[in-house]
C-alpha positions as CSV (number, residue, x, y, z in Angstrom):
1,M,61.7,-30.9,23.0
2,N,61.0,-31.3,19.3
3,A,57.7,-33.1,19.7
4,P,54.8,-31.3,18.0
5,L,52.7,-29.0,20.1
6,L,49.7,-29.8,18.0
7,E,49.1,-32.8,15.8
8,L,46.1,-34.0,13.8
9,R,46.2,-37.6,12.7
10,S,43.8,-39.0,10.1
11,I,41.0,-36.6,11.0
12,C,37.6,-37.0,9.5
13,A,35.0,-34.4,10.6
14,G,32.0,-32.5,9.3
15,Y,28.5,-31.2,10.1
16,G,25.8,-33.8,10.6
17,T,25.9,-36.3,7.7
18,I,28.1,-34.0,5.6
19,E,31.8,-35.0,5.9
20,V,34.1,-32.0,5.3
21,L,37.5,-33.4,6.3
22,H,38.7,-36.7,4.9
23,G,41.7,-38.1,6.7
24,V,43.6,-34.9,7.5
25,D,47.2,-35.1,8.9
26,L,48.8,-31.9,10.1
27,V,51.7,-31.2,12.5
28,V,52.6,-27.9,14.2
29,P,56.2,-28.1,15.6
30,P,57.4,-26.0,18.5
31,S,58.1,-22.3,17.9
32,S,56.9,-22.4,14.3
33,V,54.4,-20.8,12.0
34,V,52.4,-23.3,10.0
35,A,50.2,-21.8,7.2
36,L,47.1,-23.8,6.2
37,L,46.2,-22.5,2.7
38,G,43.5,-23.2,0.2
39,P,40.4,-21.9,-1.6
40,N,37.2,-20.9,0.1
41,G,35.3,-24.0,1.2
42,A,38.4,-26.2,1.4
43,G,37.9,-27.2,5.0
44,K,40.4,-24.9,6.7
45,T,38.2,-23.4,9.3
46,T,36.7,-26.8,10.1
47,T,40.3,-28.0,10.7
48,L,40.8,-25.2,13.2
49,S,37.5,-26.0,14.9
50,V,38.6,-29.6,15.3
51,A,41.9,-28.5,16.7
52,C,40.4,-26.3,19.3
53,G,37.7,-28.7,20.3
54,L,34.7,-26.9,18.9
55,I,34.0,-29.9,16.5
56,Q,34.6,-33.5,17.6
57,P,36.1,-35.6,14.8
58,T,34.2,-38.7,13.6
59,A,37.6,-40.4,13.2
60,G,41.2,-39.7,13.9
61,T,43.1,-38.2,16.8
62,V,44.0,-34.7,18.0
63,L,47.1,-34.5,20.1
64,V,48.2,-31.4,22.2
65,A,51.7,-31.7,23.5
66,G,51.5,-35.4,22.8
67,R,48.3,-36.0,24.7
68,N,45.1,-37.2,23.1
69,V,42.5,-34.5,23.8
70,A,39.4,-36.2,22.3
71,G,36.3,-34.9,24.0
72,V,38.1,-32.1,25.9
73,A,36.0,-29.0,26.0
74,P,37.3,-25.8,24.1
75,E,37.5,-23.8,27.3
76,V,39.6,-26.5,29.0
77,L,41.9,-26.6,26.0
78,A,42.2,-22.8,26.2
79,R,43.2,-23.0,29.8
80,R,45.8,-25.5,28.8
81,G,47.3,-23.1,26.4
82,L,45.6,-23.6,23.1
83,V,44.1,-20.2,22.1
84,T,42.0,-19.4,19.0
85,I,41.6,-16.0,17.4
86,P,38.5,-16.5,15.2
87,E,37.7,-14.9,11.9
88,G,36.0,-11.6,12.5
89,R,38.4,-10.7,15.4
90,G,36.1,-11.6,18.3
91,I,36.4,-8.5,20.3
92,F,33.7,-6.8,22.4
93,P,32.9,-3.7,20.3
94,N,30.9,-1.9,23.0
95,L,33.7,-2.2,25.6
96,T,36.8,0.0,25.7
97,V,40.2,-1.4,24.9
98,R,41.1,-1.7,28.6
99,E,37.8,-3.5,29.3
100,N,38.4,-5.9,26.5
101,L,41.8,-6.7,28.0
102,Q,40.2,-7.1,31.4
103,M,38.1,-9.9,30.0
104,A,41.3,-11.9,29.7
105,T,41.7,-11.8,33.5
106,L,38.9,-14.3,33.9
107,A,41.5,-16.9,33.1
108,G,43.3,-15.9,36.3
109,T,45.9,-13.5,34.9
110,R,46.3,-10.1,36.6
111,L,45.2,-7.1,34.6
112,A,48.6,-5.5,35.0
113,A,50.3,-8.5,33.5
114,V,47.7,-8.5,30.6
115,E,48.3,-4.9,29.9
116,E,52.1,-5.2,30.1
117,V,52.0,-7.9,27.3
118,A,49.4,-6.1,25.3
119,Y,50.9,-2.6,25.3
120,G,54.4,-4.1,24.9
121,R,53.4,-5.9,21.7
122,F,51.0,-3.3,20.4
123,P,52.0,0.3,21.6
124,R,49.1,1.7,19.6
125,L,46.7,0.0,22.0
126,A,48.2,1.9,24.9
127,E,47.3,5.1,23.3
128,R,43.7,3.9,22.9
129,Q,43.0,2.4,26.3
130,T,39.8,4.3,26.9
131,Q,38.5,4.2,23.3
132,V,35.5,2.0,22.5
133,A,36.9,-1.0,20.6
134,G,34.2,-0.8,17.9
135,T,35.6,2.6,16.9
136,L,39.1,1.3,16.3
137,S,40.4,0.7,12.8
138,G,40.3,-2.9,11.5
139,G,44.0,-3.3,12.1
140,E,43.8,-2.1,15.6
141,Q,40.8,-4.4,16.3
142,Q,42.9,-7.3,15.1
143,M,45.8,-6.2,17.3
144,L,43.4,-6.1,20.3
145,A,42.2,-9.6,19.5
146,L,45.8,-10.8,19.3
147,A,46.7,-9.0,22.5
148,R,43.8,-10.7,24.4
149,G,44.9,-14.1,23.1
150,L,48.5,-13.5,24.1
151,A,47.5,-12.5,27.6
152,V,47.3,-16.1,28.8
153,D,50.8,-16.9,27.4
154,P,49.5,-19.6,24.9
155,A,51.6,-22.6,23.8
156,V,49.6,-22.8,20.6
157,L,47.8,-19.9,18.8
158,L,45.2,-20.7,16.1
159,L,44.6,-17.8,13.8
160,D,41.7,-17.7,11.3
161,E,41.9,-15.3,8.3
162,L,44.0,-12.7,10.1
163,S,44.2,-10.5,6.9
164,M,40.4,-10.4,6.3
165,G,39.3,-6.9,5.3
166,L,42.6,-5.3,6.1
167,A,44.9,-3.1,4.0
168,P,48.1,-4.8,2.7
169,L,50.4,-2.7,4.8
170,I,48.5,-3.5,8.0
171,V,48.5,-7.2,7.1
172,E,52.3,-7.1,6.6
173,E,52.7,-5.4,10.0
174,L,50.5,-8.0,11.8
175,Y,52.3,-11.0,10.2
176,G,55.6,-9.4,11.3
177,I,54.2,-9.6,14.8
178,V,53.1,-13.2,14.3
179,A,56.6,-14.1,13.3
180,T,58.0,-12.5,16.5
181,I,55.5,-14.3,18.6
182,A,56.6,-17.6,17.1
183,R,60.3,-16.8,17.8
184,S,59.4,-16.2,21.5
185,G,58.2,-19.8,21.8
186,T,54.5,-20.0,20.7
187,S,53.5,-22.4,18.0
188,I,51.1,-20.9,15.5
189,L,48.7,-22.5,13.0
190,V,47.2,-19.8,10.7
191,V,44.5,-20.3,8.2
192,E,44.6,-18.0,5.2
193,Q,42.6,-17.8,2.0
194,F,45.0,-15.1,0.6
195,A,48.0,-17.4,0.7
196,R,50.9,-15.0,-0.2
197,T,50.2,-12.8,2.7
198,V,51.5,-15.4,5.1
199,L,54.1,-17.3,3.1
200,G,56.8,-14.7,4.0
201,V,56.6,-15.6,7.7
202,A,55.6,-19.3,7.6
203,D,58.1,-22.1,8.4
204,I,55.8,-24.7,6.9
205,A,52.9,-24.4,4.5
206,A,50.1,-26.9,3.7
207,I,47.6,-26.7,0.9
208,M,44.1,-28.0,1.6
209,V,41.7,-28.8,-1.2
210,N,38.2,-30.4,-0.8
211,G,39.0,-31.5,2.8
212,V,42.3,-33.1,2.0
213,I,45.9,-31.9,2.6
214,R,47.3,-32.0,-0.9
215,S,50.9,-30.8,-0.2
216,V,53.1,-29.9,2.8
217,G,56.5,-28.4,2.7
218,E,58.6,-25.2,2.8
219,P,56.7,-22.1,1.7
220,A,59.0,-21.6,-1.4
221,S,58.2,-25.1,-2.7
222,I,54.5,-24.8,-1.9
223,E,54.1,-21.5,-3.6
224,S,54.5,-22.9,-7.1
225,E,51.4,-25.2,-6.5
226,L,49.1,-22.5,-5.3
227,S,47.6,-21.4,-8.6
228,S,46.6,-25.0,-9.6
229,A,45.1,-25.5,-6.1
230,Y,43.0,-22.4,-6.2
231,L,42.0,-22.8,-9.8
232,G,41.2,-26.4,-9.4
233,G,44.0,-27.7,-11.6
């Protein structure tokens, strides 16, 4: 029961001949929020891409629920419960809120069930069912992206820069929801450049610099190392 839902072991990966990750080890335990922090260009998004199958590592192993998923396609991993919310929210801006949620039914979930989860977590979306998604506020668009991801009841949720372009109060609200999602049983790996926005809800924090995990531990102990990591100390 305490086995990691997601585990990266000695991962090396990159783009063509350029290696970005150099032996990355990272564990996401059940029902927990793991924050992967570090400056721009540290390799955080590449790590997420390896975890969700978009990039195949050149060395190392990716385990989901203890199973090696090397070579498994991203859509297959998503059907198995590993869902990614990419940077930039990934909604369909020309569709309404309800039509965006309807896209989640392609995985086999009924629309009524998708809407029940979405509007239960995000009552604001219920008020905007017929509104075109591109006209929502940035925070509401991020809520819609999260709602669509939660529609398939994921075991692991990968979040890339949830706070990007949002006001601090909205970010605080969203991360409060993230903490609630984790308590309900979903494991979450969240990448953030703006580290202190996520430390308040994280159970574990890891600092990545130049494609290497420099430190892993409780958020309170990691926070003291952030300045040197971001400033290159």
